[in-house]
C-alpha angles and dihedrals in degrees: 000000000000115000124192143175113219136188140054119332110285092012101071121148126206119256146151137223111239127216090272092054093254125140115245126190119240098182093114091051105041132010094226145335100262142115094306092055098047103075121100094254094050092046091048089055091054092044091055092061123105099242092200089066094055119096112274117229103213100185125066107251125184113278112223128196103310092227125056123205100029103184099187130020104198124184134198116214131211092005095149113067094216091051091051089053094050089050090052092239131125120261105258121248089202128025114280108229127200134153133242116206112252087225088072093063117113143147123296096253102034116121118268112229121209110232120243109284094009116166105157109036111163141186131235124179111207146171111250123208119205116204116226104178132036107270125195123162093345122172124242089244091058100033100099091057087070093055119097094189150295140274143181116264133190105205096200114194137190098215096197090057092041100048109015105044100065129243124052131349092247096091091063095045108051105055116135112286092013094119114060109175129188142328082210141007104230111202117237095249088070093050104054093164114033089177094070106057126124119230129194141170133186132189116209089345095307114120109237104164130036118165148130131231087236087085094057113127089216122027127217096270091051092047096048092046093046097048091047089062090065104034137012110257112220131200107277096028113134126213117193109203110209138275137264121237124287102080119147093248090062096054124101103257098018116249123208137183123273134183112289096028117133121216120197120181144154149175119226110270093358101086136250135277130211121192133174116210114232131185123259116284123180109246113208122291120078 
């Protein structure tokens, strides 16, 4: 089952993608796709519907983040051995955890804005895991039962902020627009083996990343179990699980994003994203 939230920012409605790839409205069934709709019982109720009887949305509206109310946006670093090598860093013996600000989350095809003073903004296609049930100290054997589903993530990073400004990686990972999610949330029953999914990303039509989750250092069960030892995972939390090689930082010479660039990316079975890079523009506030 592919769940979506469609409409203008802040006005998204719940929906699903039917077997024919058409958008169907769920507004009469659920108020949103958020923490209350991600448990097994709630998902089973949606799954039992006859999609052909739901209102058909004939136009092609914007698709927002497929999950509302994300409480934590957790990221796993250096989780592909070949990416760790291209970054010149050791392969981790335990998962590397950092956080992306929830304010960076946006729809899959929304523009990506370079932050003020950006000089090394980079791309990272990743498998995202959406938590469906409260998880605390869960075992690896049980971990997937706490997962609602999966989505495509672009873990955009400003490398100068991340690596050259001291402290943690977080400051280079949470800039506005740096967390495109979706286009869909694909429920876990449609992804029986999350450690065998192809990932790819292109910039201006040139393939930069080609990988498979088979080469993850730590798989989804290990990650969910591990993170749950340090923090309670809540319904709606998102974990993005690392990127394969081919990031701009690893090229010789390095290549970074500039205004006008077009990123296209996807994860097998989880849909594709398409983002145009735009220059910094002050957004409200001071």
